[in-house]
C-alpha positions in Angstrom: 0.0 0.0 0.0 1.8 3.1 -1.2 -1.0 5.8 -0.8 -0.2 7.5 2.4 -3.8 8.6 2.9 -5.1 5.0 2.6 -7.7 4.0 5.1 -7.7 0.6 6.8 -10.3 -1.0 9.0 -8.5 -3.3 11.4 -11.5 -5.5 12.0 -13.3 -8.4 10.4 -16.7 -7.2 11.7 -19.3 -7.3 8.9 -21.3 -4.7 10.8 -18.4 -2.2 10.9 -17.6 -2.9 7.3 -21.2 -2.2 6.3 -21.4 1.1 8.3 -18.3 2.4 6.6 -19.4 1.3 3.1 -22.8 2.8 3.6 -21.1 6.1 4.5 -19.3 6.1 1.2 -15.8 5.5 2.7 -13.1 3.9 0.5 -11.0 1.5 2.7 -9.4 -1.8 3.0 -10.0 -4.4 5.7 -7.2 -6.2 7.4 -7.5 -8.4 10.4 -5.0 -7.8 13.2 -4.7 -11.4 14.5 -3.9 -10.1 18.0 -4.6 -12.6 20.9 -7.5 -10.8 22.5 -7.8 -13.5 25.3 -4.2 -12.8 26.5 -4.8 -9.0 26.4 -8.0 -9.4 28.4 -6.5 -11.6 31.0 -3.5 -9.4 31.4 -5.4 -6.1 31.5 -8.2 -7.2 33.9 -5.7 -8.0 36.6 -5.1 -4.3 37.2 -7.2 -2.2 34.8 -10.7 -0.8 34.8 -13.1 -3.1 32.9 -14.7 -0.1 31.2 -11.3 0.7 29.6 -10.9 -2.7 28.0 -12.6 -1.9 24.8 -10.1 0.9 24.1 -7.1 -1.3 25.0 -8.3 -3.9 22.5 -9.1 -1.3 19.8 -5.6 0.2 20.1 -3.9 -3.2 20.1 -5.7 -4.2 16.8 -4.9 -0.9 15.1 -1.2 -0.9 16.3 -0.7 -4.4 14.9 -2.1 -3.5 11.5 -0.4 -0.1 11.5 3.0 -1.9 11.8 2.3 -3.7 8.5 1.1 -0.7 6.6 3.3 2.4 7.2 1.6 5.7 6.3 -1.9 4.3 6.4 -4.7 5.6 8.7 -5.7 2.5 10.6 -9.1 2.3 12.4 -9.2 0.0 15.4 -12.5 -0.7 17.2 -13.9 -3.0 19.9 -16.9 -3.4 22.1 -17.4 -4.8 25.6 -20.6 -5.7 27.2 -20.7 -5.1 31.0 -23.4 -6.6 33.2 -23.2 -7.1 37.0 -19.4 -6.6 37.1 -18.9 -9.2 34.4 -17.6 -8.8 30.9 -19.5 -10.8 28.3 -17.6 -12.2 25.3 -19.1 -13.4 22.0 -21.0 -16.6 22.6 -19.0 -19.7 21.8 -22.0 -21.9 21.2 -25.8 -21.9 20.9 -26.1 -22.9 24.5 -23.8 -20.0 25.6 -25.9 -17.6 23.5 -29.0 -18.8 25.2 -27.5 -18.4 28.6 -26.3 -14.9 27.9 -29.7 -13.8 26.6 -31.4 -15.3 29.6 -29.1 -13.5 32.0 -29.7 -10.2 30.2 -33.4 -10.6 29.9 -35.4 -8.0 31.8 -32.2 -6.2 32.8 -30.1 -3.2 31.7 -26.6 -3.7 30.5 -23.8 -1.4 29.4 -22.1 -1.5 26.0 -18.8 0.2 25.7 -17.7 1.0 22.1 -14.2 2.2 21.5 -12.6 3.4 18.3 -9.2 4.9 17.5 -7.2 5.9 14.5 -3.5 5.1 14.4 -0.9 6.1 11.8 2.7 5.0 12.0 2.2 3.6 15.4 0.9 6.9 16.8 -2.7 7.3 18.1 -4.1 10.4 16.3 -7.6 10.2 17.7 -9.7 8.0 19.9 -13.2 8.0 21.5 -15.3 5.8 23.7 -19.1 5.7 23.8 -21.2 4.2 26.5 -24.7 2.9 25.7 -27.3 1.4 28.0 -29.7 -1.2 26.7 -32.6 -2.8 28.5 -33.9 -6.1 27.3 -37.6 -6.8 27.7 -38.8 -9.9 29.6 -39.3 -11.9 26.4 -40.9 -15.4 26.5 -39.1 -18.7 26.3 -41.0 -19.3 23.0 -39.7 -16.0 21.5 -36.1 -16.8 22.6 -36.3 -20.2 20.9 -37.6 -18.8 17.7 -35.1 -16.0 17.8 -32.1 -18.4 18.2 -33.5 -20.7 15.5 -33.9 -17.7 13.1 -30.5 -16.2 13.8 -28.5 -19.4 13.7 -24.7 -19.0 13.9 -24.9 -15.2 13.6 -25.7 -15.0 17.4 -22.0 -16.1 17.9 -20.6 -13.1 16.0 -21.6 -10.3 18.5 -21.4 -9.9 22.3 -24.7 -10.6 24.0 -25.9 -12.7 21.0 -27.8 -9.9 19.3 -27.6 -7.4 16.5 -29.9 -4.3 16.6 -29.9 -4.1 12.8 -31.9 -7.3 12.6 -34.3 -9.4 14.6 -32.3 -8.7 17.7 -34.0 -5.3 17.9 -37.1 -7.2 19.2 -35.2 -8.2 22.3 -35.2 -4.7 23.7 -37.6 -2.2 25.3 -35.2 0.7 26.0 -32.1 1.8 24.2 -30.1 4.8 25.5 -27.1 5.6 23.3 -25.8 6.3 19.8 -27.3 3.8 17.4 -24.2 3.7 15.2 -22.0 3.1 18.3 -24.2 0.2 19.3 -23.7 -1.3 15.8 -20.0 -1.0 16.2 -18.7 2.5 15.3 -19.5 6.0 16.4 -19.8 7.1 12.7 -20.6 10.8 13.1 -17.5 11.3 15.3 -15.3 9.2 13.1 -16.4 11.0 9.9 -15.7 14.3 11.7 -12.2 13.2 12.4 -11.6 12.0 8.9 -12.7 15.4 7.6 -10.3 17.1 9.9 -7.5 15.2 8.3 -8.7 16.0 4.8 -9.2 12.2 4.2 -12.8 12.8 3.0 -14.5 15.8 1.4 -15.4 18.7 3.8 
């Protein structure tokens, strides 16, 4: 990649890719391959759990930035916090069901972090907190939801996506919709304009 103003998304998230494409951004997508499990285990021994999303976002962007000098690399991550516990992406259908049952009828916090790194230097970063309350859905609805969503419930923390059937799990959503989907797009676009990476 020779174009110094090239934009890279350091994430394999289909949701983030869609958000950026829909906004008309021209970018490449490269996975960081950082070991998130080790980062989480190390950080949570001494750090604040609400800061974890930014630590992971920066780790991803730094890893990709090292491979693509001069590029503007966007790193992002989300953590779901409920009752002093961090929820990871479900590893199985059973895990997804258990997560949704735990969150049912309760409010949880979703931390969304994004940063832009160029040549191993953080140029910009922002974190957004959203608060989502799930309704007390029936066991029948949960069963139909899991059957309809299939393996996609294992691709996002909490086992839901607001851009699809997952919206029906909720009764109150307090936060930026784009951030909940994976990227605080308005703030990100504002930064990209400030760097003359997109039209002002």
